[in-house]
DSSP file (Angstrom, degrees, kcal/mol; ACC not computed):
  #  RESIDUE AA STRUCTURE BP1 BP2  ACC     N-H-->O    O-->H-N    N-H-->O    O-->H-N    TCO  KAPPA ALPHA  PHI   PSI    X-CA   Y-CA   Z-CA
    1    1 A M              0   0    0      0, 0.0     2,-0.2     0, 0.0     0, 0.0   0.000 360.0 360.0 360.0 131.4   82.7  100.0   99.7
    2    2 A M        -     0   0    0      1,-0.1     2,-0.1     2,-0.1     5,-0.0  -0.551 360.0-123.3 -78.9 142.1   86.5   99.6   99.5
    3    3 A D    >>  -     0   0    0     -2,-0.2     4,-1.1     1,-0.1     3,-0.6  -0.405  29.3-103.9 -78.5 165.9   88.6  101.9  101.7
    4    4 A E  H 3> S+     0   0    0      1,-0.2     4,-1.2     2,-0.2     3,-0.4   0.849 120.2  58.5 -59.1 -36.3   91.2  104.1  100.0
    5    5 A D  H 34 S+     0   0    0      1,-0.2     3,-0.3     2,-0.2    -1,-0.2   0.885 104.0  50.9 -60.9 -40.3   94.0  101.7  101.2
    6    6 A A  H <4 S+     0   0    0     -3,-0.6    -1,-0.2     1,-0.2    -2,-0.2   0.774 107.0  55.1 -70.4 -25.9   92.5   98.8   99.4
    7    7 A K  H  < S+     0   0    0     -4,-1.1     2,-0.4    -3,-0.4    -1,-0.2   0.775  95.1  76.7 -79.2 -27.1   92.2  100.7   96.1
    8    8 A L  S  < S-     0   0    0     -4,-1.2     2,-0.1    -3,-0.3     6,-0.0  -0.681  74.1-139.4 -89.4 134.1   95.9  101.7   96.0
    9    9 A S    >   -     0   0    0     -2,-0.4     3,-1.0     1,-0.1    -2,-0.1  -0.418  33.8-101.2 -79.3 168.5   98.5   99.1   94.9
   10   10 A E  T 3  S+     0   0    0      1,-0.2    78,-0.1    -2,-0.1    -1,-0.1   0.731 121.2  48.0 -63.3 -22.4  101.8   99.1   96.8
   11   11 A S  T 3  S+     0   0    0      2,-0.1    -1,-0.2    77,-0.0     2,-0.1   0.557  88.9 100.2 -98.5  -8.9  103.5  101.0   94.0
   12   12 A E    <   -     0   0    0     -3,-1.0     2,-0.4     1,-0.0    -4,-0.0  -0.461  66.6-131.0 -78.8 150.1  101.0  103.8   93.4
   13   13 A L        -     0   0    0     -2,-0.1     2,-0.2     4,-0.1     3,-0.1  -0.791  12.7-136.3 -99.0 142.5  101.5  107.3   94.8
   14   14 A R    >   -     0   0    0     -2,-0.4     3,-2.1     1,-0.2     2,-0.0  -0.474  49.3 -68.0 -84.2 165.9   98.9  109.2   96.8
   15   15 A S  T 3  S+     0   0    0      1,-0.3    -1,-0.2    -2,-0.2     3,-0.1  -0.331 124.0  15.4 -55.7 129.5   98.3  112.8   96.1
   16   16 A G  T 3  S+     0   0    0      1,-0.3    -1,-0.3    -3,-0.1     2,-0.1   0.238  94.3 129.8  90.8 -13.1  101.3  114.9   97.2
   17   17 A E    <   -     0   0    0     -3,-2.1     2,-0.4    78,-0.1    -1,-0.3  -0.416  39.4-160.9 -78.1 153.3  103.7  112.0   97.5
   18   18 A L  E     -A   93   0A   0     75,-1.5    74,-2.7    -2,-0.1    75,-1.4  -0.997   3.2-163.5-137.2 129.4  107.1  112.0   95.9
   19   19 A A  E     -A   91   0A   0     -2,-0.4     2,-0.3    72,-0.3    72,-0.2  -0.830   7.2-157.0-108.9 151.1  109.4  109.1   95.0
   20   20 A V        -     0   0    0     70,-2.8     2,-0.4    -2,-0.3    69,-0.1  -0.825  29.9 -95.8-120.2 162.4  113.1  109.4   94.2
   21   21 A E        -     0   0    0     -2,-0.3     0, 0.0     1,-0.1     0, 0.0  -0.632  43.7-126.0 -76.0 133.2  115.4  107.1   92.3
   22   22 A L        -     0   0    0     -2,-0.4    68,-0.1     1,-0.1    -1,-0.1  -0.464  31.2 -92.8 -77.7 152.3  117.2  104.8   94.6
   23   23 A P        -     0   0    0      0, 0.0    -1,-0.1     0, 0.0     3,-0.0  -0.238  36.0-114.6 -58.6 154.7  121.1  104.6   94.5
   24   24 A P  S    S+     0   0    0      0, 0.0     2,-0.3     0, 0.0    -2,-0.1   0.746  93.4  12.1 -68.3 -22.2  122.4  101.8   92.2
   25   25 A Q  S    S-     0   0    0      0, 0.0     2,-0.1     0, 0.0     0, 0.0  -0.974  81.0-103.2-148.8 163.2  123.9   99.9   95.2
   26   26 A T        -     0   0    0     -2,-0.3     3,-0.1     1,-0.1     0, 0.0  -0.405  19.6-136.5 -82.9 164.6  123.8   99.8   99.0
   27   27 A N  S    S+     0   0    0      1,-0.2     2,-0.3    -2,-0.1    -1,-0.1   0.671  80.1  11.0 -93.4 -20.8  126.6  101.2  101.2
   28   28 A A        -     0   0    0      2,-0.0     2,-0.3     0, 0.0    -1,-0.2  -0.967  66.7-125.7-152.8 162.5  126.8   98.4  103.7
   29   29 A G        -     0   0    0     -2,-0.3     2,-0.3    -3,-0.1     0, 0.0  -0.822  18.2-162.0-111.6 155.4  125.6   94.9  104.4
   30   30 A I        -     0   0    0     -2,-0.3     2,-0.6     2,-0.0   115,-0.0  -0.931  17.0-127.7-130.0 158.7  123.8   93.5  107.4
   31   31 A F        -     0   0    0     -2,-0.3     2,-0.4   114,-0.2    -2,-0.0  -0.930  16.6-139.5-105.1 123.3  123.3   90.0  108.7
   32   32 A F        -     0   0    0     -2,-0.6   113,-0.2     1,-0.1     3,-0.1  -0.712  14.3-164.5 -76.2 131.0  119.8   88.9  109.4
   33   33 A I        -     0   0    0    111,-2.5    29,-3.0    -2,-0.4     2,-0.3   0.395  57.7 -33.6-102.1   2.7  120.0   86.9  112.6
   34   34 A G  E     -CD  61 144B   0    110,-0.7   110,-2.5    27,-0.3     2,-0.3  -0.985  64.1 -84.9 171.6-165.6  116.7   85.2  112.4
   35   35 A T  E     -CD  60 143B   0     25,-2.4    25,-3.1    -2,-0.3     2,-0.5  -0.979  25.1-136.1-135.5 143.3  113.0   85.4  111.4
   36   36 A I  E     -CD  59 142B   0    106,-2.7   105,-2.7    -2,-0.3   106,-0.7  -0.864  13.5-156.3-102.9 133.1  109.9   86.8  113.2
   37   37 A R  E     +C   58   0B   0     21,-3.4    21,-2.0    -2,-0.5   103,-0.1  -0.942  25.1 156.5-110.4 121.0  106.7   84.8  113.2
   38   38 A T        -     0   0    0     -2,-0.5   102,-0.1     2,-0.2    19,-0.1  -0.839  52.5-111.1-133.3 170.6  103.5   86.7  113.6
   39   39 A P  S    S+     0   0    0      0, 0.0     2,-0.5     0, 0.0   100,-0.1   0.518  86.9  99.2 -79.9  -2.9   99.8   86.2  112.8
   40   40 A W        +     0   0    0     98,-0.4   100,-3.3     1,-0.1    -2,-0.2  -0.752  38.7 171.7 -99.8 124.2   99.8   89.0  110.1
   41   41 A Q        +     0   0    0     -2,-0.5     2,-0.3    98,-0.2    -1,-0.1   0.628  68.2  32.5 -99.2 -18.2  100.2   88.2  106.4
   42   42 A S  S >> S-     0   0    0      1,-0.1     4,-1.5    97,-0.0     3,-0.5  -0.932  79.9-112.9-138.3 160.6   99.5   91.6  104.9
   43   43 A R  T 34 S+     0   0    0     -2,-0.3    -1,-0.1     1,-0.2    -3,-0.0   0.838 115.6  60.5 -61.1 -32.4  100.1   95.3  105.9
   44   44 A R  T 34 S+     0   0    0      1,-0.2    -1,-0.2   -39,-0.0   -38,-0.0   0.870 108.2  43.0 -63.6 -36.0   96.3   95.7  106.2
   45   45 A E  T <4 S+     0   0    0     -3,-0.5    -1,-0.2     2,-0.1    -2,-0.2   0.785  96.0  95.3 -77.1 -28.6   96.1   93.1  108.9
   46   46 A C  S  < S-     0   0    0     -4,-1.5    91,-0.1     1,-0.1    93,-0.1  -0.395  79.8-117.2 -72.7 134.5   99.2   94.3  110.8
   47   47 A P        -     0   0    0      0, 0.0     3,-0.1     0, 0.0    -1,-0.1  -0.337  14.2-130.0 -66.5 153.4   98.7   96.8  113.7
   48   48 A K  S    S+     0   0    0      1,-0.2     2,-0.4     2,-0.0    89,-0.1   0.816  95.4  18.2 -72.8 -31.4  100.2  100.3  113.3
   49   49 A R  S    S-     0   0    0     87,-0.1    -1,-0.2    70,-0.0    87,-0.1  -0.997  88.3-114.4-138.3 139.5  101.9   99.9  116.7
   50   50 A G        -     0   0    0     -2,-0.4     2,-0.4    85,-0.3    87,-0.2  -0.373  27.7-148.7 -70.4 154.8  102.5   96.8  118.7
   51   51 A S    >   -     0   0    0     85,-0.4     3,-2.2     4,-0.1    84,-0.4  -0.984  19.2-137.8-127.8 136.8  100.7   96.3  122.0
   52   52 A L  T 3  S+     0   0    0     -2,-0.4    -1,-0.1     1,-0.3    84,-0.0   0.612 111.7  54.8 -67.8  -9.6  102.0   94.5  125.1
   53   53 A E  T 3  S+     0   0    0     82,-0.0    -1,-0.3    81,-0.0     3,-0.1   0.371  92.1 105.9 -97.1   1.4   98.4   93.1  125.2
   54   54 A G  S <  S-     0   0    0     -3,-2.2     3,-0.1     1,-0.2    -4,-0.0   0.038  82.7 -61.8 -72.3-175.8   98.8   91.8  121.7
   55   55 A P        -     0   0    0      0, 0.0    80,-0.5     0, 0.0     2,-0.4  -0.246  55.4-100.6 -68.2 155.2   99.2   88.2  120.6
   56   56 A V  E     - E   0 134B   0     78,-0.1     2,-0.3    -3,-0.1    78,-0.2  -0.637  45.6-170.8 -73.8 129.6  102.3   86.2  121.5
   57   57 A C  E     - E   0 133B   0     76,-3.1    76,-2.7    -2,-0.4     2,-0.4  -0.814  15.2-125.7-120.2 161.3  104.7   86.1  118.6
   58   58 A S  E     -CE  37 132B   0    -21,-2.0   -21,-3.4    -2,-0.3     2,-0.5  -0.888  10.1-162.0-112.6 139.7  107.8   84.1  118.0
   59   59 A I  E     -CE  36 131B   0     72,-2.5    72,-2.9    -2,-0.4     2,-0.7  -0.982  12.1-160.2-115.3 117.6  111.3   85.3  117.2
   60   60 A I  E     -CE  35 130B   0    -25,-3.1   -25,-2.4    -2,-0.5     2,-0.3  -0.874   6.1-158.2-104.8 110.3  113.4   82.4  115.8
   61   61 A V  E     -C   34   0B   0     68,-3.1   -27,-0.3    -2,-0.7     5,-0.1  -0.682  27.5-105.2 -88.0 136.4  117.1   83.2  116.1
   62   62 A D    >   -     0   0    0    -29,-3.0     3,-2.0    -2,-0.3     4,-0.2  -0.298  30.5-115.6 -59.4 144.8  119.5   81.3  113.8
   63   63 A E  G >  S+     0   0    0      1,-0.3     3,-2.0     2,-0.2     4,-0.3   0.816 111.1  65.9 -53.7 -37.2  121.4   78.6  115.5
   64   64 A R  G 3  S+     0   0    0      1,-0.3    -1,-0.3     2,-0.1     3,-0.2   0.743 103.4  48.0 -60.8 -21.3  124.8   80.3  114.9
   65   65 A W  G X  S+     0   0    0     -3,-2.0     3,-1.1   -32,-0.2     4,-0.5   0.318  77.8 109.6-100.7   7.2  123.7   83.2  117.2
   66   66 A R  G X  S+     0   0    0     -3,-2.0     3,-2.1     1,-0.3     4,-0.2   0.887  75.5  53.6 -50.6 -48.3  122.4   80.9  120.1
   67   67 A T  G >  S+     0   0    0     -4,-0.3     3,-1.7     1,-0.3    -1,-0.3   0.792  96.9  67.5 -62.3 -27.6  125.2   81.8  122.5
   68   68 A G  G <  S+     0   0    0     -3,-1.1    -1,-0.3     1,-0.3    -2,-0.2   0.668  89.5  65.7 -65.6 -15.8  124.4   85.5  122.0
   69   69 A L  G X> S+     0   0    0     -3,-2.1     3,-2.3    -4,-0.5     4,-0.5   0.523  71.7 130.9 -82.3  -5.8  121.1   84.9  123.8
   70   70 A T  T <4 S-     0   0    0     -3,-1.7    -3,-0.0     1,-0.3    -4,-0.0  -0.263  82.0  -0.3 -53.3 127.5  123.0   84.1  127.0
   71   71 A D  T >4 S+     0   0    0      1,-0.1     3,-1.7     3,-0.0    -1,-0.3   0.355  95.1 116.6  72.7  -1.5  121.5   86.1  129.9
   72   72 A L  G X4  +     0   0    0     -3,-2.3     3,-2.0     1,-0.3    -2,-0.1   0.847  66.1  68.0 -62.9 -30.7  118.8   87.7  127.7
   73   73 A A  G 3< S+     0   0    0     -4,-0.5    -1,-0.3     1,-0.3    -3,-0.1   0.637  82.9  75.1 -63.3 -12.6  116.1   85.9  129.8
   74   74 A D  G <  S+     0   0    0     -3,-1.7     2,-0.4     2,-0.0    -1,-0.3   0.579  85.9  79.4 -73.8  -8.5  117.2   88.2  132.7
   75   75 A Y    <   -     0   0    0     -3,-2.0    80,-0.2    -4,-0.1     3,-0.1  -0.823  62.4-159.0-107.1 139.6  115.3   91.1  131.0
   76   76 A R  S    S+     0   0    0     78,-1.6    47,-3.2    -2,-0.4     2,-0.4   0.844  84.3  31.8 -78.2 -36.8  111.5   91.7  131.0
   77   77 A R  E     -F  122   0B   0     77,-0.3    73,-2.1    45,-0.2     2,-0.3  -0.957  67.6-175.5-127.2 142.2  111.6   93.9  127.9
   78   78 A I  E     -FG 121 149B   0     43,-2.0    43,-2.9    -2,-0.4     2,-0.5  -0.946  26.0-121.3-132.6 155.3  113.8   93.8  124.9
   79   79 A Q  E     -FG 120 148B   0     69,-3.8    69,-2.1    -2,-0.3     2,-0.5  -0.846  25.4-159.3 -95.5 129.9  114.2   95.9  121.8
   80   80 A V  E     -FG 119 147B   0     39,-3.1    39,-2.1    -2,-0.5     2,-0.5  -0.948   2.8-164.0-112.3 123.2  113.7   94.1  118.6
   81   81 A L  E     +FG 118 146B   0     65,-2.6    64,-2.7    -2,-0.5    65,-1.8  -0.918  19.2 170.6-106.3 131.1  115.2   95.6  115.4
   82   82 A Y  E     -FG 117 144B   0     35,-2.2    35,-3.1    -2,-0.5     2,-0.6  -0.944  35.2-115.4-143.0 161.5  113.8   94.2  112.2
   83   83 A W  E     -F  116   0B   0     60,-2.3     2,-2.2    -2,-0.3    33,-0.2  -0.861  19.4-142.5-102.2 114.6  113.9   94.7  108.4
   84   84 A M    >   -     0   0    0     31,-3.5     3,-2.0    -2,-0.6    32,-0.1  -0.518  26.5-178.2 -78.1  80.1  110.5   95.6  106.9
   85   85 A H  T 3  S+     0   0    0     -2,-2.2    -1,-0.2     1,-0.3    31,-0.0   0.579  72.4  49.9 -63.8 -16.0  111.2   93.6  103.8
   86   86 A Q  T 3  S+     0   0    0     -3,-0.1    -1,-0.3    29,-0.1     2,-0.2   0.350  87.1 110.4-104.4   6.4  108.0   94.4  101.9
   87   87 A A  S <  S-     0   0    0     -3,-2.0    24,-0.1    23,-0.1     2,-0.0  -0.530  72.2-112.8 -83.5 146.0  108.1   98.2  102.4
   88   88 A R        -     0   0    0     -2,-0.2    24,-1.2     1,-0.1    -1,-0.1  -0.358  23.8-165.9 -63.9 156.3  108.8  100.7   99.6
   89   89 A R        +     0   0    0     22,-0.2    -1,-0.1   -69,-0.1    -2,-0.0   0.342  68.0  71.7-127.5   4.6  112.1  102.5   99.9
   90   90 A D        +     0   0    0     22,-0.1   -70,-2.8   -68,-0.1     2,-0.4   0.463  63.6 107.7-108.6  -1.8  111.8  105.4   97.5
   91   91 A L  E     +A   19   0A   0    -72,-0.2   -72,-0.3     1,-0.2     3,-0.1  -0.636  27.8 169.1 -85.2 132.6  109.3  107.9   99.0
   92   92 A V  E    S+     0   0A   0    -74,-2.7    12,-2.1    -2,-0.4     2,-0.4   0.614  77.2  40.5-108.3 -23.6  110.6  111.2  100.4
   93   93 A L  E    S-AB  18 103A   0    -75,-1.4   -75,-1.5    10,-0.2     2,-0.3  -0.991  74.4-173.9-121.5 136.0  107.2  112.7  100.8
   94   94 A Q  E     - B   0 102A   0      8,-3.0     8,-2.6    -2,-0.4   -81,-0.0  -0.950  20.3-151.7-130.3 150.1  104.2  110.7  102.1
   95   95 A T        -     0   0    0     -2,-0.3     6,-0.2     6,-0.2     3,-0.1  -0.831  19.1-155.8-120.2  89.9  100.5  111.3  102.5
   96   96 A P    >   -     0   0    0      0, 0.0     3,-2.4     0, 0.0     2,-0.0  -0.322  41.6 -81.2 -61.5 149.0   99.2  109.2  105.3
   97   97 A F  T 3  S+     0   0    0      1,-0.3     3,-0.1   -83,-0.0   -83,-0.0  -0.292 115.1   2.3 -56.1 126.3   95.5  108.5  105.1
   98   98 A G  T 3  S+     0   0    0      1,-0.2    -1,-0.3    -3,-0.1     2,-0.3   0.569 117.2  94.8  75.8  10.3   93.5  111.5  106.4
   99   99 A K  S <  S-     0   0    0     -3,-2.4    -1,-0.2     1,-0.0     2,-0.1  -0.837  79.0 -90.5-130.7 167.6   96.6  113.5  107.1
  100  100 A A        -     0   0    0     -2,-0.3     2,-0.1     1,-0.1    -6,-0.1  -0.374  49.9 -93.5 -75.2 153.7   98.8  116.2  105.4
  101  101 A T        +     0   0    0     -6,-0.2     2,-0.3    -2,-0.1    -6,-0.2  -0.441  56.8 164.5 -64.5 136.6  101.7  115.3  103.2
  102  102 A T  E     -B   94   0A   0     -8,-2.6    -8,-3.0    -2,-0.1     2,-0.1  -0.950  39.7 -75.3-150.9 167.8  105.0  115.3  105.1
  103  103 A G  E >   -B   93   0A   0     -2,-0.3     3,-1.9   -10,-0.2   -10,-0.2  -0.356  38.1-121.3 -70.0 145.9  108.6  114.1  104.9
  104  104 A T  G >  S+     0   0    0    -12,-2.1     3,-1.6     1,-0.3     5,-0.3   0.856 111.8  56.6 -52.7 -40.8  109.4  110.5  105.3
  105  105 A F  G 3  S+     0   0    0    -13,-0.3    -1,-0.3     1,-0.3   -12,-0.1   0.546 100.1  59.7 -76.4  -4.4  111.7  111.2  108.3
  106  106 A A  G <  S+     0   0    0     -3,-1.9     2,-0.3     2,-0.0    -1,-0.3   0.264 102.3  68.0 -99.1   8.8  108.9  113.0  110.1
  107  107 A L  S <  S-     0   0    0     -3,-1.6    -4,-0.0    -4,-0.1     0, 0.0  -0.834  72.5-138.9-124.5 161.1  106.8  109.8  110.1
  108  108 A R        +     0   0    0     -2,-0.3    -3,-0.1     9,-0.0    -4,-0.1   0.088  59.1 139.3-100.7  20.0  107.0  106.4  111.7
  109  109 A S        -     0   0    0     -5,-0.3    -2,-0.1     2,-0.1   -61,-0.0  -0.239  62.7-128.3 -61.4 148.9  105.9  104.8  108.4
  110  110 A P  S    S+     0   0    0      0, 0.0     2,-0.9     0, 0.0    -1,-0.1   0.676  88.8  94.9 -70.9 -15.5  107.5  101.6  107.3
  111  111 A V        +     0   0    0    -24,-0.1   -22,-0.2     4,-0.0    -2,-0.1  -0.685  56.4 119.5 -82.0 108.1  108.2  103.3  103.9
  112  112 A R  S    S-     0   0    0    -24,-1.2   -20,-0.1    -2,-0.9   -22,-0.1  -0.972  76.6 -96.2-162.4 162.7  111.7  104.7  104.2
  113  113 A P  S    S+     0   0    0      0, 0.0    -1,-0.1     0, 0.0   -21,-0.0   0.884 122.6  27.3 -56.9 -40.9  115.1  104.3  102.5
  114  114 A N  S    S-     0   0    0      2,-0.1     2,-3.2    -3,-0.1   -25,-0.1  -0.892  84.2-150.4-121.3  97.5  116.3  101.8  105.1
  115  115 A P        +     0   0    0      0, 0.0   -31,-3.5     0, 0.0     2,-0.5  -0.281  38.2 151.3 -75.6  65.1  113.2  100.0  106.3
  116  116 A I  E     -F   83   0B   0     -2,-3.2     2,-0.3   -33,-0.2   -33,-0.2  -0.823  23.2-169.2 -95.2 130.8  114.5   99.3  109.8
  117  117 A A  E     -F   82   0B   0    -35,-3.1   -35,-2.2    -2,-0.5     2,-0.4  -0.833   7.6-157.8-118.6 158.5  111.9   99.1  112.5
  118  118 A S  E     +F   81   0B   0     -2,-0.3     2,-0.4   -37,-0.2   -37,-0.2  -0.999  10.6 176.7-138.1 132.1  112.2   98.9  116.3
  119  119 A S  E     -F   80   0B   0    -39,-2.1   -39,-3.1    -2,-0.4     2,-0.6  -1.000  24.6-141.0-133.3 137.6  109.7   97.6  118.9
  120  120 A V  E     -F   79   0B   0     -2,-0.4     2,-0.3   -41,-0.2   -41,-0.2  -0.887  36.7-178.3 -93.7 121.8  110.1   97.3  122.6
  121  121 A V  E     -F   78   0B   0    -43,-2.9   -43,-2.0    -2,-0.6     2,-0.5  -0.782  32.8-107.5-122.1 160.3  108.4   94.0  123.5
  122  122 A E  E     -FH  77 134B   0     12,-2.7    12,-1.7    -2,-0.3     2,-0.7  -0.787  31.7-138.1 -85.2 125.3  107.7   91.9  126.6
  123  123 A L  E     + H   0 133B   0    -47,-3.2    10,-0.2    -2,-0.5     3,-0.1  -0.774  28.1 172.1 -86.0 115.2  109.9   88.9  126.7
  124  124 A I  E     -     0   0B   0      8,-2.9     2,-0.3    -2,-0.7     9,-0.2   0.876  58.6 -21.6 -91.2 -44.9  107.7   86.0  127.8
  125  125 A A  E     - H   0 132B   0      7,-1.4     7,-3.0     2,-0.0     2,-0.4  -0.992  44.5-143.3-162.4 157.2  110.0   83.0  127.4
  126  126 A I  E     + H   0 131B   0     -2,-0.3     2,-0.5     5,-0.2     5,-0.2  -0.996  15.9 178.8-127.6 126.9  113.1   81.7  125.6
  127  127 A D  E >   - H   0 130B   0      3,-2.9     3,-1.9    -2,-0.4     2,-0.5  -0.907  67.4 -55.2-127.3 101.5  113.2   78.0  124.5
  128  128 A G  T 3  S-     0   0    0     -2,-0.5   -59,-0.0     1,-0.3     0, 0.0  -0.553 122.9 -18.3  67.0-116.0  116.5   77.3  122.8
  129  129 A T  T 3  S+     0   0    0     -2,-0.5   -68,-3.1    -3,-0.1     2,-0.6   0.194 118.4  97.1-107.3  15.2  116.7   79.8  120.0
  130  130 A T  E <   -EH  60 127B   0     -3,-1.9    -3,-2.9   -70,-0.2     2,-0.4  -0.921  54.8-164.2-109.8 123.1  113.0   80.7  120.0
  131  131 A L  E     -EH  59 126B   0    -72,-2.9   -72,-2.5    -2,-0.6     2,-0.5  -0.862   8.8-149.5-102.5 137.5  111.8   83.8  121.9
  132  132 A Q  E     +EH  58 125B   0     -7,-3.0    -8,-2.9    -2,-0.4    -7,-1.4  -0.937  31.4 164.6-103.6 126.1  108.1   84.3  122.8
  133  133 A V  E     -EH  57 123B   0    -76,-2.7   -76,-3.1    -2,-0.5     2,-0.4  -0.911  30.7-145.1-139.0 162.5  107.2   88.0  123.0
  134  134 A R  E    S+EH  56 122B   0    -12,-1.7   -12,-2.7    -2,-0.3   -78,-0.1  -0.989  73.2  52.5-126.1 140.8  104.3   90.4  123.0
  135  135 A G        +     0   0    0    -80,-0.5   -85,-0.3   -84,-0.4   -83,-0.2   0.506  65.8 138.9 119.0   8.3  104.3   93.8  121.4
  136  136 A L        -     0   0    0    -81,-0.3   -85,-0.4   -85,-0.2    -1,-0.3  -0.424  30.4-172.1 -83.2 160.5  105.4   93.3  117.8
  137  137 A D        +     0   0    0    -87,-0.2     2,-0.3    -2,-0.1    -1,-0.1  -0.273  47.4 105.4-144.5  50.2  103.8   95.0  114.7
  138  138 A C        -     0   0    0      4,-0.0   -98,-0.4     1,-0.0     3,-0.1  -0.855  69.4 -90.9-132.2 166.7  105.4   93.3  111.7
  139  139 A L    >   -     0   0    0     -2,-0.3     3,-1.6     1,-0.1   -98,-0.2  -0.352  50.6 -90.5 -74.7 153.3  104.5   90.8  109.0
  140  140 A D  T 3  S+     0   0    0   -100,-3.3  -103,-0.2     1,-0.3    -1,-0.1  -0.418 114.9  27.4 -60.3 134.0  105.0   87.0  109.4
  141  141 A G  T 3  S+     0   0    0   -105,-2.7    -1,-0.3     1,-0.3  -104,-0.2   0.527  81.7 160.1  89.5   6.4  108.4   86.1  108.1
  142  142 A T  E <   -D   36   0B   0     -3,-1.6  -106,-2.7  -106,-0.7    -1,-0.3  -0.402  44.6-113.0 -63.6 133.2  110.0   89.5  108.8
  143  143 A P  E     -D   35   0B   0      0, 0.0   -60,-2.3     0, 0.0     2,-0.4  -0.471  25.8-130.2 -69.7 137.8  113.8   89.3  108.9
  144  144 A L  E     +DG  34  82B   0   -110,-2.5  -111,-2.5   -62,-0.2  -110,-0.7  -0.761  25.4 178.2 -90.1 128.5  115.4   89.9  112.4
  145  145 A V  E     -     0   0B   0    -64,-2.7     2,-0.3    -2,-0.4   -63,-0.2   0.848  59.8 -26.1 -95.8 -45.2  118.2   92.4  112.5
  146  146 A D  E     - G   0  81B   0    -65,-1.8   -65,-2.6  -114,-0.1     2,-0.4  -0.990  44.1-140.2-165.3 163.0  119.1   92.6  116.2
  147  147 A L  E     + G   0  80B   0     -2,-0.3   -67,-0.2   -67,-0.2   -69,-0.0  -0.991  23.7 170.7-131.2 140.2  118.0   92.1  119.8
  148  148 A K  E     - G   0  79B   0    -69,-2.1   -69,-3.8    -2,-0.4     2,-0.1  -0.992  40.7-100.5-145.4 148.1  118.9   94.4  122.7
  149  149 A P  E     - G   0  78B   0      0, 0.0   -71,-0.3     0, 0.0     6,-0.0  -0.464  35.3-127.1 -62.7 144.6  117.8   94.7  126.4
  150  150 A D  S    S-     0   0    0    -73,-2.1   -72,-0.1     1,-0.3     3,-0.0   0.975  80.4 -23.2 -59.5 -58.0  115.4   97.6  126.6
  151  151 A H    >   -     0   0    0    -74,-0.3     3,-2.4     1,-0.1    -1,-0.3  -0.979  60.2-115.8-151.4 146.9  117.3   99.4  129.5
  152  152 A P  G >  S+     0   0    0      0, 0.0     3,-0.9     0, 0.0    -2,-0.1   0.818 115.0  61.1 -55.0 -30.1  119.7   98.0  132.1
  153  153 A G  G 3  S+     0   0    0      1,-0.2    -3,-0.0     2,-0.1   -78,-0.0   0.510  87.7  74.8 -74.9  -4.0  117.1   99.0  134.7
  154  154 A C  G <         0   0    0     -3,-2.4   -78,-1.6     1,-0.2   -77,-0.3   0.272 360.0 360.0 -94.3  11.7  114.5   96.6  133.3
  155  155 A R    <         0   0    0     -3,-0.9    -1,-0.2   -80,-0.2    -2,-0.1   0.509 360.0 360.0 -66.4 360.0  116.1   93.4  134.6
């Protein structure tokens, strides 16, 4: 028997959900600074929350940003901001499986007008422009938006 998630295509609405028309253009541009490599190829495979006990994943920073990695290895945990490039962007009401319909901004769903995600991960190693981390929850090939130390006290 297929679960409800498997029956719905990415563009279908669940009961109670509401989509809006997106603006004709964006207000600002961002630079993707790299790519994230994970074992997950689909949203169904991807964990809902990253775990520090999860698999080691790679963050490949573009060469032009190499110098920006200076001293990042001094931190045990870093915040990774990434663009959920396969997420819908038009829902204002969502109906999570088994839960009541609620507003997009009251959820941690990847479906949002600006699909920016944030995970605090354990930094295992840096080799050149490749970071090895644990704790991600995104698809393989996800664009990297930014990296930040988790907190100054975490050095």
